[in-house]
C-alpha positions as CSV (number, residue, x, y, z in Angstrom):
1,M,60.7,98.0,-40.9
2,N,61.1,100.7,-38.0
3,N,58.9,103.6,-38.6
4,K,58.8,102.9,-42.5
5,Q,55.0,103.0,-43.5
6,T,54.1,100.0,-46.0
7,T,50.1,101.1,-45.8
8,V,48.8,104.5,-47.0
9,S,46.1,106.3,-45.0
10,E,43.1,108.1,-46.1
11,E,44.7,111.6,-45.1
12,H,47.9,110.3,-47.4
13,L,45.6,109.6,-50.2
14,L,43.8,112.8,-49.7
15,Y,47.2,114.9,-50.1
16,F,48.1,113.0,-53.5
17,Q,44.7,113.6,-54.7
18,Q,44.8,117.1,-53.9
19,L,48.3,117.3,-55.6
20,L,47.6,115.2,-58.8
21,G,44.0,115.0,-59.3
22,N,43.2,111.3,-61.1
23,R,46.6,110.4,-61.4
24,V,46.1,108.5,-58.1
25,H,45.4,104.9,-58.6
26,T,44.3,102.4,-55.2
27,G,42.5,99.3,-55.0
28,E,41.3,97.4,-58.0
29,A,42.9,100.3,-60.1
30,V,46.2,99.2,-59.1
31,T,46.2,96.2,-61.7
32,A,49.0,94.0,-61.8
33,H,50.7,95.6,-64.6
34,Y,52.1,98.0,-61.5
35,A,52.8,94.8,-59.2
36,S,55.1,93.0,-61.8
37,D,57.9,93.5,-63.9
38,H,60.1,91.2,-66.4
39,T,61.5,89.2,-63.4
40,E,60.4,85.7,-62.9
41,D,57.1,85.5,-61.1
42,F,57.2,87.8,-58.6
43,V,54.0,90.1,-57.6
44,F,54.2,93.0,-55.3
45,Y,51.3,95.1,-55.0
46,P,51.8,98.7,-53.9
47,A,49.3,100.4,-51.7
48,V,49.1,103.4,-54.0
49,V,50.2,104.3,-57.5
50,V,51.1,108.3,-58.1
51,K,51.9,109.6,-61.6
52,P,53.8,113.0,-61.3
53,E,54.0,115.2,-64.6
54,S,56.9,117.4,-63.4
55,T,60.0,117.8,-61.5
56,E,58.2,120.0,-58.9
57,E,55.5,116.9,-58.6
58,V,57.9,114.3,-58.1
59,S,59.7,116.7,-55.3
60,A,56.3,117.3,-53.5
61,I,55.7,113.5,-53.3
62,L,59.1,112.5,-52.2
63,R,59.2,115.7,-49.1
64,Y,55.5,114.6,-48.1
65,C,56.6,111.2,-47.9
66,Y,59.9,111.8,-46.0
67,E,58.0,113.9,-43.4
68,H,55.4,110.9,-42.8
69,D,57.9,108.2,-43.4
70,L,56.1,106.5,-46.4
71,I,58.4,104.0,-48.7
72,V,58.8,105.3,-52.0
73,T,59.7,103.2,-55.1
74,P,60.5,104.7,-58.4
75,S,59.1,103.0,-61.0
76,G,59.3,102.9,-65.0
77,A,58.5,100.7,-67.9
78,R,59.1,97.5,-65.4
79,T,60.7,95.9,-68.1
80,G,63.5,94.8,-65.7
81,L,64.9,91.5,-64.8
82,S,65.9,91.9,-61.4
83,G,63.0,93.2,-59.6
84,G,64.6,96.3,-58.9
85,A,61.2,98.6,-59.4
86,L,58.8,96.3,-57.9
87,A,57.1,97.6,-54.8
88,N,58.3,94.5,-52.4
89,H,57.3,96.7,-49.0
90,G,54.2,97.9,-50.5
91,G,53.9,102.1,-50.0
92,V,53.9,104.2,-52.7
93,L,54.9,103.2,-56.1
94,L,56.2,106.2,-58.0
95,S,55.7,105.7,-61.7
96,L,57.3,108.3,-64.1
97,E,55.4,106.9,-67.1
98,R,53.8,110.4,-67.7
99,M,57.3,112.3,-67.6
100,N,57.8,111.3,-71.1
101,R,59.2,114.6,-73.1
102,I,62.0,114.4,-74.8
103,L,62.7,118.5,-74.0
104,E,65.4,119.5,-76.5
105,I,67.7,117.9,-78.9
106,D,70.7,120.1,-79.3
107,E,72.4,119.4,-82.8
108,H,75.1,121.9,-82.4
109,N,76.7,120.3,-79.6
110,H,75.3,116.5,-80.2
111,Q,73.3,116.5,-76.9
112,V,69.8,115.6,-76.1
113,T,67.9,116.4,-72.8
114,T,64.8,114.1,-72.3
115,E,62.8,113.1,-69.3
116,P,63.1,109.7,-67.8
117,G,59.4,108.3,-69.3
118,V,60.6,108.8,-72.8
119,I,61.0,104.8,-74.4
120,T,64.4,104.2,-75.5
121,E,64.1,103.4,-79.0
122,V,61.7,106.7,-79.5
123,L,64.5,108.7,-78.2
124,Q,66.9,107.0,-80.7
125,Q,64.6,107.0,-83.6
126,A,64.0,111.2,-82.8
127,V,67.7,111.8,-82.7
128,R,68.3,109.4,-86.0
129,E,66.0,112.0,-88.0
130,K,68.5,114.7,-87.3
131,G,71.5,112.5,-88.3
132,L,72.3,111.5,-84.5
133,F,72.9,108.3,-82.8
134,Y,72.4,107.2,-79.1
135,P,74.0,103.8,-78.8
136,P,72.9,102.0,-76.1
137,D,70.4,99.7,-77.3
138,P,68.5,96.7,-74.8
139,A,66.7,94.3,-76.1
140,S,63.4,95.9,-74.6
141,K,64.5,99.1,-76.3
142,G,61.1,98.9,-77.8
143,S,59.3,99.5,-74.5
144,C,62.1,100.4,-71.7
145,F,62.4,103.8,-70.6
146,I,65.4,106.0,-70.7
147,G,64.8,106.3,-66.9
148,G,65.1,102.4,-66.2
149,N,68.2,102.3,-68.3
150,I,69.6,105.0,-66.1
151,A,68.6,103.3,-63.0
152,E,70.2,99.9,-64.1
153,N,73.2,101.2,-66.2
154,S,71.7,99.1,-69.2
155,G,73.9,97.8,-72.1
156,G,72.6,95.9,-74.9
157,P,74.2,94.4,-78.0
158,K,76.3,97.8,-79.5
159,A,78.1,97.8,-75.8
160,V,81.0,96.3,-77.4
161,K,81.7,99.1,-79.7
162,Y,80.0,101.8,-78.0
163,G,79.9,101.0,-74.1
164,V,76.7,101.1,-71.8
165,T,74.3,103.9,-70.5
166,K,76.7,105.3,-68.2
167,D,79.3,106.5,-71.2
168,W,76.3,108.4,-72.6
169,V,75.3,110.5,-69.5
170,L,76.7,113.7,-69.2
171,N,74.1,115.3,-66.4
172,L,71.0,114.3,-63.9
173,E,68.6,116.1,-62.6
174,I,67.8,114.5,-59.6
175,V,65.1,114.5,-56.8
176,L,66.6,113.7,-53.5
177,P,64.5,111.5,-51.0
178,T,63.9,114.7,-49.0
179,G,62.7,116.4,-52.0
180,E,65.4,118.6,-52.7
181,I,66.2,119.2,-56.6
182,M,69.5,119.1,-57.7
183,W,72.0,118.7,-61.0
184,T,74.6,116.3,-60.4
185,G,77.0,117.7,-63.0
186,A,77.2,119.9,-66.2
187,N,76.2,119.5,-69.8
188,V,79.9,119.1,-70.7
189,I,82.4,116.4,-72.3
190,K,85.1,116.7,-69.7
191,N,84.4,117.5,-65.9
192,A,87.0,117.0,-63.2
193,T,85.1,118.8,-60.7
194,G,84.5,117.1,-57.4
195,Y,83.1,113.8,-56.8
196,N,81.4,112.3,-60.0
197,L,77.6,112.4,-58.7
198,T,76.3,111.4,-61.9
199,Q,78.0,108.3,-62.2
200,L,77.2,107.3,-58.8
201,V,73.3,107.7,-59.3
202,I,73.8,105.6,-62.7
203,G,73.0,102.1,-61.6
204,S,71.8,102.6,-58.4
205,E,68.5,101.0,-59.3
206,G,66.4,104.0,-57.8
207,T,67.7,103.6,-54.3
208,L,69.7,107.0,-53.6
209,A,67.5,109.8,-55.8
210,V,64.9,110.0,-58.4
211,V,66.2,111.2,-61.9
212,T,63.7,113.6,-63.5
213,K,66.1,114.9,-66.5
214,I,68.8,113.4,-68.4
215,V,71.4,115.1,-70.5
216,L,73.1,112.5,-73.1
217,R,75.5,113.0,-75.5
218,L,75.1,111.8,-78.7
219,I,77.4,111.1,-82.0
220,P,76.8,111.2,-85.8
221,H,74.8,108.5,-86.7
222,P,76.8,105.6,-89.0
223,T,75.4,105.0,-92.2
224,Q,76.4,101.7,-93.2
225,T,75.9,98.3,-91.6
226,L,76.7,94.6,-92.5
227,L,75.8,91.5,-90.7
228,M,76.8,87.6,-90.6
229,L,75.7,84.7,-88.7
230,V,78.3,82.0,-88.0
231,P,77.3,78.5,-87.0
232,F,79.5,76.5,-84.7
233,R,79.4,72.9,-84.0
234,Q,80.8,73.6,-80.5
235,G,79.6,76.3,-78.3
236,T,83.2,76.5,-76.6
237,Q,84.8,77.4,-80.1
238,A,82.2,80.1,-80.6
239,C,83.3,81.7,-77.6
240,E,87.0,81.5,-78.4
241,A,86.5,82.9,-81.9
242,V,84.9,86.2,-80.0
243,S,88.6,87.4,-78.8
244,K,90.3,86.6,-81.7
245,I,88.5,89.2,-83.6
246,F,89.3,91.6,-81.4
247,M,93.1,90.4,-81.5
248,A,92.8,91.2,-85.0
249,G,92.0,94.7,-84.4
250,I,88.5,94.8,-85.4
251,I,85.8,96.0,-83.2
252,P,82.5,94.6,-84.1
253,S,79.2,97.0,-83.4
254,G,77.4,93.7,-82.1
255,L,79.0,90.3,-81.2
256,E,76.1,88.1,-80.1
257,Y,76.4,84.4,-78.8
258,M,73.2,82.3,-78.9
259,D,73.3,78.3,-78.1
260,R,71.5,75.8,-80.1
261,D,68.3,76.0,-77.8
262,A,68.1,79.7,-77.6
263,I,67.4,79.8,-81.4
264,L,65.0,76.2,-81.0
265,Y,62.8,78.3,-78.5
266,T,62.8,81.4,-80.5
267,I,62.1,80.4,-83.9
268,P,58.1,79.8,-83.3
269,H,58.1,83.3,-81.9
270,V,59.3,85.2,-84.9
271,D,57.3,85.5,-88.0
272,D,59.1,84.4,-91.1
273,A,62.1,83.2,-89.1
274,P,65.6,82.7,-91.2
275,D,66.0,79.0,-91.6
276,I,69.6,79.0,-89.8
277,L,69.7,75.7,-87.4
278,K,70.7,72.3,-88.6
279,D,71.3,69.3,-86.4
280,D,74.6,69.7,-85.6
281,H,74.6,73.4,-85.0
282,D,75.8,73.8,-81.3
283,A,75.8,77.8,-81.2
284,H,75.9,80.9,-83.4
285,L,77.8,84.2,-83.5
286,L,75.8,87.2,-84.7
287,I,78.7,89.7,-85.9
288,E,77.6,93.6,-86.8
289,L,80.1,96.0,-88.5
290,D,79.0,99.6,-88.7
291,G,80.8,102.8,-89.7
292,F,80.8,105.2,-92.5
293,N,83.2,103.4,-95.5
294,L,81.8,100.6,-96.8
295,D,84.7,99.4,-98.5
296,V,86.7,99.3,-95.3
297,M,83.7,97.4,-93.6
298,M,84.1,94.8,-96.2
299,L,87.7,94.2,-95.7
300,D,87.1,93.8,-92.0
301,C,84.3,91.0,-93.1
302,E,86.8,89.2,-95.0
303,K,89.2,89.2,-92.4
304,I,86.6,88.0,-89.9
305,M,85.6,85.2,-92.5
306,E,89.3,84.3,-92.4
307,L,89.9,84.2,-89.0
308,M,86.3,81.7,-88.4
309,E,87.9,79.0,-90.8
310,Q,90.3,77.7,-88.0
311,F,87.4,76.6,-86.1
312,D,84.7,74.0,-87.0
313,I,81.7,75.9,-88.7
314,D,79.1,75.6,-91.1
315,E,78.5,77.9,-93.9
316,I,78.6,81.6,-92.8
317,L,75.5,83.3,-93.6
318,F,75.7,87.2,-95.0
319,A,72.6,89.2,-94.6
320,E,72.4,90.9,-98.3
321,S,69.4,93.1,-97.5
322,E,67.9,95.3,-95.0
323,A,64.9,92.8,-94.3
324,Q,67.1,90.0,-93.7
325,K,69.3,91.9,-91.2
326,E,66.1,92.9,-89.4
327,S,65.0,89.1,-89.3
328,L,68.3,87.8,-87.8
329,W,68.1,90.6,-85.1
330,K,64.5,90.0,-84.3
331,L,65.6,86.1,-83.7
332,R,68.4,87.7,-81.4
333,R,66.3,90.0,-79.7
334,K,63.2,88.0,-78.8
335,V,65.1,85.2,-77.3
336,G,64.7,86.4,-73.7
337,E,60.6,86.2,-74.2
338,A,60.4,83.1,-75.9
339,V,62.7,81.4,-73.2
340,K,60.4,82.4,-70.3
341,S,57.4,81.6,-72.3
342,H,59.0,78.1,-72.1
343,S,59.4,77.4,-68.7
344,I,59.3,78.6,-65.5
345,Y,63.1,80.2,-65.6
346,K,65.7,82.4,-63.6
347,E,68.1,84.4,-65.5
348,E,71.6,84.9,-64.3
349,D,73.5,88.2,-66.1
350,T,76.9,86.8,-65.5
351,V,80.2,88.7,-67.2
352,V,83.9,87.9,-67.5
353,P,86.4,89.4,-69.8
354,R,85.9,87.8,-73.0
355,F,89.0,86.0,-73.2
356,Q,87.3,83.8,-70.4
357,L,84.0,83.3,-72.1
358,P,85.0,79.7,-73.0
359,Q,85.9,78.8,-69.4
360,L,82.3,80.6,-68.1
361,L,80.6,78.1,-70.8
362,S,82.2,75.2,-69.7
363,A,81.4,75.9,-65.9
364,V,77.6,76.7,-66.8
365,K,77.5,73.2,-68.5
366,R,79.5,71.5,-65.6
367,I,77.5,73.0,-63.0
368,G,74.0,72.5,-64.9
369,K,74.9,68.9,-65.1
370,A,76.2,68.5,-61.4
371,Y,72.6,69.9,-60.2
372,G,70.2,68.5,-62.8
373,F,69.2,71.8,-64.6
374,Q,69.0,72.8,-68.5
375,A,70.6,76.2,-69.0
376,V,70.0,78.2,-72.3
377,C,72.8,80.5,-73.0
378,Y,72.9,83.6,-75.0
379,G,74.1,87.1,-74.8
380,H,76.5,89.9,-75.7
381,A,80.0,87.7,-76.1
382,G,81.7,90.6,-77.6
383,D,81.9,92.1,-74.1
384,G,81.8,88.9,-72.0
385,N,78.4,89.1,-71.0
386,L,76.4,85.9,-71.0
387,H,72.8,85.6,-70.1
388,V,72.1,82.0,-68.6
389,N,68.3,81.2,-68.4
390,I,68.2,78.1,-66.2
391,L,64.7,76.4,-66.7
392,K,62.8,74.5,-64.0
393,G,61.7,72.3,-66.7
394,T,61.0,68.8,-64.6
395,L,62.8,69.9,-61.7
396,S,61.1,69.1,-58.3
397,D,60.3,72.4,-56.3
398,E,62.4,71.3,-53.5
399,A,65.6,71.1,-55.8
400,W,64.2,74.6,-57.6
401,H,64.1,76.3,-54.2
402,N,66.5,74.8,-52.1
403,Q,69.1,73.1,-54.2
404,L,69.2,75.7,-57.2
405,P,70.3,78.5,-55.0
406,K,73.6,76.2,-54.3
407,A,74.1,76.1,-58.0
408,I,73.7,79.4,-58.9
409,R,76.3,80.5,-55.9
410,E,78.5,78.1,-57.3
411,L,78.1,79.9,-60.5
412,F,78.7,83.2,-59.4
413,T,81.9,82.2,-57.4
414,E,83.5,80.9,-60.5
415,V,82.6,84.1,-62.4
416,V,84.4,86.1,-60.0
417,K,87.4,83.7,-60.0
418,L,87.5,84.3,-63.7
419,G,87.8,87.9,-63.1
420,G,83.9,88.8,-63.7
421,T,80.9,90.0,-61.6
422,I,77.5,88.7,-60.9
423,S,75.8,91.5,-63.3
424,G,76.4,92.9,-66.4
425,E,73.5,95.1,-67.2
426,H,70.5,93.8,-65.4
427,G,71.1,95.0,-61.7
428,I,71.0,93.8,-58.1
429,G,67.6,94.4,-57.5
430,L,65.8,91.6,-55.3
431,V,66.9,88.3,-57.0
432,Q,70.9,89.1,-56.7
433,R,71.4,90.7,-53.3
434,P,71.9,87.3,-51.7
435,F,74.8,86.7,-53.7
436,M,76.4,89.9,-53.2
437,D,79.1,88.7,-50.4
438,I,80.6,87.0,-53.6
439,A,81.4,90.1,-55.4
440,F,82.1,92.4,-52.6
441,S,83.7,92.4,-49.1
442,D,81.8,93.4,-45.8
443,I,83.9,96.6,-46.2
444,Q,83.0,97.2,-49.7
445,L,79.2,96.4,-48.7
446,D,79.6,98.6,-45.7
447,L,80.7,101.6,-47.9
448,M,78.0,101.3,-50.3
449,R,75.7,101.2,-47.3
450,S,76.8,104.4,-46.2
451,I,76.7,106.1,-49.3
452,K,72.9,104.7,-49.2
453,Q,72.6,106.5,-45.5
454,V,73.9,109.8,-46.8
455,F,71.4,110.2,-49.7
456,D,68.4,108.5,-47.8
457,P,68.8,108.9,-44.1
458,K,65.4,107.4,-43.1
459,G,66.1,104.2,-45.8
460,L,62.5,104.9,-47.4
461,L,63.3,104.9,-51.1
462,N,63.7,101.8,-53.1
463,P,64.2,99.7,-49.6
464,G,65.1,96.0,-49.8
465,K,67.2,96.1,-53.1
466,I,70.7,95.6,-53.9
467,F,72.0,94.9,-50.5
468,P,71.9,91.5,-48.7
469,D,70.5,91.4,-45.0
470,K,73.1,92.3,-42.6
471,V,74.1,89.7,-40.0
472,I,74.6,91.1,-36.8
């Protein structure tokens, strides 16, 4: 790794301790909590964990690490699913958990300025008290950090109507690997001034800079929601129904797909789970509408129910109370956690244009049958984002380690043929980097590597992520 340092000397530790006091952890104090995230069973221990509380401290840490060739991995809540915040080369883990203040809620301009360590749901609740709305809501919103959402360009169920994280970011304060502090843009809705550095940093998975402040735009919070659950006897028909809703001029605030196994595995993990699964149900669509005019929303609901009648469905469940809505959403949000507890698994974050969802689901089934694996499918059908959880189950270790990567490559190749790509919201990190050549040409990858080189000349910030090893 050239001159990059994966270990930390006593001299380095002394500097960090003088700067941060007891906010430096080494040895046994570096627990598994800092060595793993929610990605499969990966465990990588850093040499040291440092916890800054200000932009100035982040700057001092990065400047020192740059001068001494120390590898730095930015880290948030570690709820990621691609290994993007893991210290896979050891070195310094820069945990932003103590930078957890909401700095200002600007009601006049519908903006909020926050530090990266604020939990997403905490920020949503804070702005809601002012009647305002920050829509991006990843499944882990109760534990993930806003900074991590920026790093991965997170989405969630409401992306179908409101877009993903990048659509809500106005400006970022960042610290470059060399320690310089800068803002990437301006706190305005329109900005045609030079290259868009803000959007470049979003989704860069902590490989270009460390985000220390975030300015997000907000909108008035919808006052009404309606929710329905539609059971289908054929999963491909559930996928077909998705584009029909949009073709009818209706834009739901959530449109989620859950196959039979997803629900079956999740029900035991949800207290008072609704009794929704019958023997002939193959998949369900969870459809939410939000807005301010209940009468208009009810008309859209009626349209959706009429559209669903052309498919082989069972009785539609219409949530009649807030408690029932919460129960259904809890079931959907718990799927990933439930599947993970059921078996060793790999989660692929496929995304295609929504009209191609039936073909994607058929491809998953075909490839699963060919390679002998079980796939649990669920996700954000409204924006074509299907999470494919591949269970190890009874597969041999040889099949899991040697044959499954071939199956995943075949699946991703099909996804790209359908006009999609290999990650919709989980990022690339460690797990998807071997497959980047499917989505990008050598020229595209080299251009990205060149951008990384400009920001991080020594390659010290979160190395080994995103880019596949280059064959010389």
